[in-house]
GUTI-944538 format. One line per field, with one value per residue: residue number from 0; residue in three letters; chain; y, z, x of N, C-alpha, C, O in turn. Coordinates in Angstrom, 1 decimal, padded with zeros to 4 digits, always signed. Example, Ala and Ser with C-alpha at 12.3 -4.5 7.8 and 13.67 -1.06 7.14 Angstrom:
% residues 2
seq: (0 | 1)
type: (ALA | SER)
mol: (A | A)
nyy: (-005.7 | -002.2)
nzz: (+007.8 | +007.1)
nxx: (+013.2 | +012.8)
cayy: (-004.5 | -001.1)
cazz: (+007.8 | +007.1)
caxx: (+012.3 | +013.7)
cyy: (-003.3 | +000.0)
czz: (+007.8 | +007.9)
cxx: (+013.2 | +012.9)
oyy: (-003.3 | +001.1)
ozz: (+008.5 | +008.0)
oxx: (+014.2 | +013.4)
//
This chain:
% residues 80
seq: (0 | 1 | 2 | 3 | 4 | 5 | 6 | 7 | 8 | 9 | 10 | 11 | 12 | 13 | 14 | 15 | 16 | 17 | 18 | 19 | 20 | 21 | 22 | 23 | 24 | 25 | 26 | 27 | 28 | 29 | 30 | 31 | 32 | 33 | 34 | 35 | 36 | 37 | 38 | 39 | 40 | 41 | 42 | 43 | 44 | 45 | 46 | 47 | 48 | 49 | 50 | 51 | 52 | 53 | 54 | 55 | 56 | 57 | 58 | 59 | 60 | 61 | 62 | 63 | 64 | 65 | 66 | 67 | 68 | 69 | 70 | 71 | 72 | 73 | 74 | 75 | 76 | 77 | 78 | 79)
type: (MET | THR | ALA | GLU | ASN | ALA | LEU | ASP | SER | THR | VAL | SER | CYS | PRO | VAL | CYS | GLY | ALA | ARG | THR | PHE | TYR | VAL | ASN | GLN | ASN | GLY | THR | MET | ILE | PHE | PHE | SER | LEU | ASP | SER | THR | GLY | ARG | PRO | ALA | GLY | VAL | ALA | PRO | PRO | ASP | ALA | ALA | PRO | ALA | LEU | SER | ALA | ASP | THR | LEU | ILE | ASN | CYS | ALA | HIS | CYS | SER | TRP | SER | GLY | THR | VAL | ALA | GLY | LEU | LEU | ALA | GLU | LEU | ARG | ALA | LYS | GLU)
mol: (A | A | A | A | A | A | A | A | A | A | A | A | A | A | A | A | A | A | A | A | A | A | A | A | A | A | A | A | A | A | A | A | A | A | A | A | A | A | A | A | A | A | A | A | A | A | A | A | A | A | A | A | A | A | A | A | A | A | A | A | A | A | A | A | A | A | A | A | A | A | A | A | A | A | A | A | A | A | A | A)
nyy: (-006.4 | -003.4 | +000.1 | +001.7 | -000.1 | -000.4 | +002.2 | +002.2 | +000.5 | +001.8 | +003.5 | +006.2 | +009.5 | +010.0 | +012.5 | +014.4 | +012.9 | +012.5 | +010.7 | +010.7 | +010.5 | +011.4 | +011.0 | +012.0 | +011.0 | +010.6 | +013.3 | +013.5 | +014.1 | +011.9 | +010.9 | +009.1 | +006.6 | +004.4 | +000.9 | -001.3 | -003.0 | -001.7 | -001.3 | +000.7 | +002.6 | +004.1 | +005.8 | +008.8 | +010.7 | +008.6 | +006.8 | +006.5 | +004.6 | +004.3 | +003.5 | +001.8 | +000.9 | -000.6 | +001.3 | +003.6 | +007.1 | +008.9 | +011.4 | +013.3 | +014.5 | +016.6 | +017.8 | +018.5 | +016.1 | +013.5 | +010.4 | +006.9 | +004.2 | +001.8 | +002.8 | +004.3 | +002.2 | +000.8 | +002.6 | +002.5 | -000.2 | -000.1 | +001.4 | -000.3)
nzz: (+009.0 | +010.6 | +010.0 | +011.6 | +012.2 | +009.6 | +009.1 | +011.1 | +009.9 | +007.8 | +006.2 | +007.5 | +007.0 | +007.6 | +008.5 | +009.0 | +009.8 | +008.3 | +006.3 | +003.6 | +000.3 | -002.8 | -006.4 | -009.5 | -012.4 | -015.8 | -016.2 | -014.4 | -011.2 | -008.6 | -005.7 | -002.7 | -000.1 | +001.7 | +002.4 | +004.9 | +003.4 | +001.2 | -000.8 | -002.7 | -001.4 | -001.1 | -003.4 | -005.3 | -008.2 | -008.3 | -010.5 | -011.2 | -011.2 | -009.5 | -010.6 | -008.8 | -007.6 | -005.8 | -006.1 | -006.8 | -006.7 | -004.2 | -002.8 | +000.1 | +000.8 | +002.5 | +003.5 | +002.8 | +002.5 | +000.5 | -001.1 | -001.7 | -002.2 | -001.0 | +000.8 | +002.5 | +003.6 | +004.9 | +006.9 | +008.4 | +009.3 | +010.8 | +013.0 | +014.3)
nxx: (-003.7 | -003.6 | -004.4 | -002.8 | -000.7 | +000.3 | +001.3 | +003.3 | +005.1 | +006.2 | +008.9 | +010.9 | +012.2 | +015.6 | +016.5 | +014.3 | +012.2 | +009.8 | +007.5 | +007.1 | +008.3 | +009.8 | +010.2 | +011.5 | +010.3 | +010.6 | +009.8 | +007.6 | +006.6 | +006.6 | +005.1 | +005.4 | +005.3 | +007.5 | +007.6 | +009.0 | +010.5 | +011.2 | +009.3 | +007.1 | +004.3 | +001.1 | +001.0 | +001.2 | +000.7 | -002.2 | -002.2 | +000.4 | +003.5 | +006.2 | +009.4 | +011.5 | +014.7 | +017.3 | +019.4 | +018.1 | +017.8 | +016.2 | +014.1 | +013.4 | +010.1 | +009.8 | +012.0 | +015.5 | +016.8 | +018.3 | +018.9 | +019.7 | +017.5 | +018.4 | +020.3 | +018.7 | +017.2 | +019.2 | +020.0 | +017.7 | +017.7 | +020.0 | +019.2 | +017.6)
cayy: (-005.3 | -002.1 | +001.3 | +002.1 | -001.0 | -000.1 | +003.4 | +001.9 | -000.3 | +002.6 | +004.1 | +007.6 | +010.3 | +010.1 | +013.9 | +015.1 | +011.9 | +012.5 | +009.4 | +010.8 | +010.7 | +011.6 | +010.8 | +012.6 | +010.0 | +011.0 | +014.6 | +013.4 | +014.0 | +010.8 | +010.9 | +007.8 | +006.1 | +003.1 | +000.0 | -001.7 | -003.8 | -000.8 | -001.2 | +002.0 | +002.6 | +005.5 | +006.5 | +009.9 | +010.4 | +007.1 | +006.0 | +006.4 | +003.5 | +004.6 | +002.4 | +001.9 | -000.2 | -000.3 | +002.4 | +004.8 | +008.2 | +009.4 | +012.7 | +013.5 | +015.5 | +017.6 | +018.5 | +018.4 | +014.8 | +012.6 | +009.2 | +005.8 | +003.3 | +000.9 | +003.6 | +004.6 | +000.9 | +000.4 | +003.4 | +002.0 | -001.4 | +000.3 | +001.9 | -001.3)
cazz: (+009.4 | +010.8 | +009.4 | +012.5 | +012.0 | +008.3 | +009.3 | +011.8 | +009.1 | +006.7 | +006.5 | +007.7 | +006.6 | +008.7 | +009.0 | +009.6 | +010.2 | +007.4 | +005.7 | +002.2 | -000.5 | -004.2 | -007.5 | -010.8 | -013.5 | -017.1 | -016.0 | -013.5 | -009.8 | -008.0 | -004.3 | -002.1 | +001.2 | +001.5 | +003.5 | +005.4 | +002.4 | +000.1 | -001.8 | -002.6 | -001.0 | -001.1 | -004.5 | -005.9 | -008.6 | -008.1 | -011.7 | -011.4 | -010.6 | -009.5 | -010.9 | -007.8 | -007.4 | -004.6 | -006.4 | -007.2 | -005.8 | -003.8 | -002.0 | +001.1 | +000.3 | +003.5 | +003.8 | +001.8 | +002.4 | -000.6 | -001.0 | -002.4 | -001.4 | -000.2 | +001.9 | +003.5 | +004.3 | +005.7 | +008.0 | +009.2 | +010.0 | +011.8 | +014.2 | +015.0)
caxx: (-002.9 | -004.4 | -003.8 | -001.7 | +000.5 | +000.9 | +002.1 | +004.5 | +006.1 | +006.8 | +010.3 | +010.9 | +013.4 | +016.6 | +016.7 | +013.2 | +011.1 | +008.7 | +007.3 | +006.8 | +009.4 | +009.5 | +011.2 | +011.1 | +010.6 | +010.1 | +009.1 | +006.5 | +006.9 | +005.8 | +005.2 | +005.1 | +005.9 | +008.2 | +007.5 | +010.3 | +011.2 | +011.5 | +008.2 | +006.3 | +002.9 | +000.4 | +001.6 | +000.4 | -000.6 | -002.5 | -001.9 | +001.8 | +004.1 | +007.6 | +010.4 | +012.5 | +015.6 | +018.2 | +020.2 | +017.3 | +017.9 | +014.9 | +014.2 | +012.3 | +009.2 | +009.6 | +013.3 | +016.5 | +017.5 | +018.2 | +019.7 | +019.2 | +016.6 | +019.3 | +020.9 | +017.7 | +016.8 | +020.4 | +019.9 | +016.6 | +018.2 | +021.1 | +018.6 | +016.8)
cyy: (-004.0 | -001.0 | +001.8 | +001.3 | -000.7 | +001.2 | +003.1 | +001.2 | +000.6 | +003.3 | +005.6 | +008.2 | +010.3 | +011.5 | +014.4 | +014.1 | +011.8 | +011.1 | +009.5 | +011.2 | +011.0 | +011.3 | +011.6 | +011.6 | +010.5 | +012.3 | +014.6 | +013.3 | +012.9 | +010.8 | +009.6 | +007.6 | +004.8 | +002.2 | -000.5 | -002.5 | -003.0 | -000.7 | +000.0 | +001.7 | +004.0 | +006.3 | +007.6 | +010.5 | +008.9 | +006.3 | +005.8 | +005.2 | +003.8 | +003.3 | +002.5 | +000.7 | +000.2 | +001.0 | +003.7 | +005.9 | +008.8 | +010.6 | +012.7 | +014.6 | +016.7 | +018.4 | +018.2 | +017.1 | +014.1 | +011.5 | +008.1 | +005.0 | +002.4 | +001.6 | +003.9 | +003.3 | +000.5 | +001.3 | +002.9 | +000.8 | -001.1 | +000.8 | +000.9 | -002.1)
czz: (+009.5 | +010.2 | +010.3 | +012.3 | +010.7 | +008.4 | +010.0 | +011.0 | +007.9 | +007.2 | +006.6 | +007.3 | +007.8 | +009.2 | +009.7 | +010.1 | +009.4 | +006.7 | +004.2 | +001.4 | -001.9 | -005.1 | -008.7 | -011.9 | -014.7 | -017.0 | -015.1 | -012.1 | -009.2 | -006.5 | -003.8 | -000.8 | +000.8 | +002.7 | +003.9 | +004.5 | +001.2 | -001.0 | -001.6 | -002.1 | -001.0 | -002.2 | -005.0 | -007.0 | -008.6 | -009.3 | -012.0 | -010.7 | -010.6 | -009.7 | -009.9 | -007.7 | -006.2 | -004.8 | -006.8 | -006.2 | -005.5 | -003.0 | -001.0 | +000.6 | +001.3 | +003.9 | +002.7 | +001.7 | +001.0 | -000.5 | -001.7 | -001.5 | -000.5 | +001.0 | +002.9 | +004.3 | +005.3 | +007.0 | +008.9 | +010.0 | +011.0 | +013.1 | +014.9 | +016.0)
cxx: (-003.8 | -003.7 | -002.7 | -000.5 | +001.1 | +001.8 | +003.4 | +005.6 | +006.6 | +008.1 | +010.1 | +012.2 | +014.3 | +016.8 | +015.5 | +012.1 | +009.9 | +008.6 | +006.9 | +008.0 | +008.9 | +010.6 | +010.6 | +011.4 | +009.8 | +009.3 | +007.9 | +007.0 | +006.0 | +006.1 | +004.8 | +005.7 | +006.6 | +007.9 | +008.9 | +011.1 | +011.6 | +010.5 | +007.4 | +004.9 | +002.4 | +001.0 | +000.7 | +001.3 | -000.9 | -002.2 | -000.5 | +002.4 | +005.6 | +008.5 | +011.5 | +013.4 | +016.5 | +019.0 | +019.4 | +017.5 | +016.5 | +015.1 | +013.1 | +011.4 | +009.1 | +010.9 | +014.3 | +017.2 | +017.3 | +019.2 | +019.1 | +018.3 | +017.4 | +019.9 | +019.9 | +017.3 | +018.0 | +020.3 | +018.8 | +017.0 | +019.2 | +020.4 | +017.8 | +017.6)
oyy: (-003.7 | -001.1 | +002.3 | +001.8 | -000.7 | +001.2 | +003.7 | +001.3 | +000.0 | +003.5 | +006.2 | +007.6 | +010.6 | +011.6 | +014.9 | +014.6 | +011.0 | +010.4 | +008.5 | +012.1 | +010.8 | +011.3 | +011.8 | +011.4 | +010.6 | +012.5 | +015.6 | +012.4 | +013.1 | +010.6 | +008.9 | +008.4 | +004.2 | +002.6 | -000.1 | -002.8 | -003.5 | -000.2 | +000.4 | +000.7 | +004.9 | +007.5 | +007.4 | +010.8 | +008.1 | +005.0 | +005.2 | +004.7 | +003.6 | +002.3 | +003.3 | -000.5 | +001.3 | +001.7 | +004.7 | +005.7 | +009.1 | +010.8 | +012.2 | +015.6 | +017.6 | +019.4 | +017.8 | +017.0 | +014.2 | +011.7 | +008.2 | +005.1 | +002.2 | +001.1 | +003.9 | +003.4 | +000.0 | +000.8 | +003.0 | +000.7 | -001.8 | +000.7 | +001.1 | -003.0)
ozz: (+008.6 | +009.8 | +009.8 | +012.3 | +010.5 | +007.8 | +009.7 | +011.3 | +007.1 | +008.4 | +005.9 | +007.3 | +008.9 | +010.3 | +010.8 | +010.8 | +009.7 | +006.6 | +003.6 | +001.8 | -002.2 | -004.8 | -008.8 | -012.2 | -014.7 | -017.6 | -015.0 | -011.8 | -009.2 | -006.1 | -004.3 | -000.3 | -000.2 | +003.8 | +003.2 | +004.7 | +000.3 | -002.1 | -000.4 | -002.5 | -001.0 | -001.9 | -005.1 | -006.8 | -008.8 | -009.2 | -013.0 | -009.7 | -011.6 | -009.1 | -010.1 | -007.8 | -005.7 | -003.9 | -007.2 | -005.0 | -006.5 | -002.5 | -001.2 | +000.1 | +001.0 | +004.5 | +001.6 | +000.8 | +000.5 | +000.2 | -002.4 | -000.3 | +000.7 | +002.1 | +004.1 | +005.5 | +006.3 | +008.1 | +010.2 | +011.2 | +012.1 | +014.2 | +016.1 | +016.7)
oxx: (-004.5 | -002.5 | -001.6 | +000.6 | +002.4 | +002.8 | +004.4 | +006.8 | +007.4 | +008.3 | +009.4 | +013.3 | +013.9 | +017.4 | +015.6 | +011.1 | +009.0 | +009.7 | +006.5 | +008.8 | +007.7 | +011.8 | +009.4 | +012.6 | +008.6 | +008.2 | +007.3 | +007.8 | +004.8 | +007.3 | +003.8 | +006.5 | +006.3 | +007.9 | +009.8 | +012.3 | +012.2 | +010.7 | +007.2 | +004.3 | +003.1 | +001.3 | -000.6 | +002.5 | +000.0 | -002.0 | -000.1 | +001.9 | +006.3 | +008.2 | +012.4 | +012.9 | +016.3 | +019.3 | +020.1 | +017.4 | +015.8 | +016.2 | +012.0 | +011.9 | +008.4 | +010.8 | +013.9 | +018.1 | +016.2 | +020.2 | +018.1 | +018.3 | +017.0 | +019.9 | +020.2 | +017.2 | +017.7 | +020.6 | +019.0 | +016.8 | +019.3 | +021.0 | +017.4 | +017.1)
//
């Protein structure tokens, strides 16, 4: 998989199109992208591992959108 294909397979914000999301877990802001199956990629800080489930509330790092991982993936599939 090329870097370009990897970018194409990441999920984007339904409001602004950004591909970076964040969660606050145990007082640490963890930034990441999501692949089309809901797995985190490009995690920052690099030693963090976001604990994501379908019901985890995530936030767009660029606008005010927030929602669950499952909801975001459902919106992605509805657009396909």
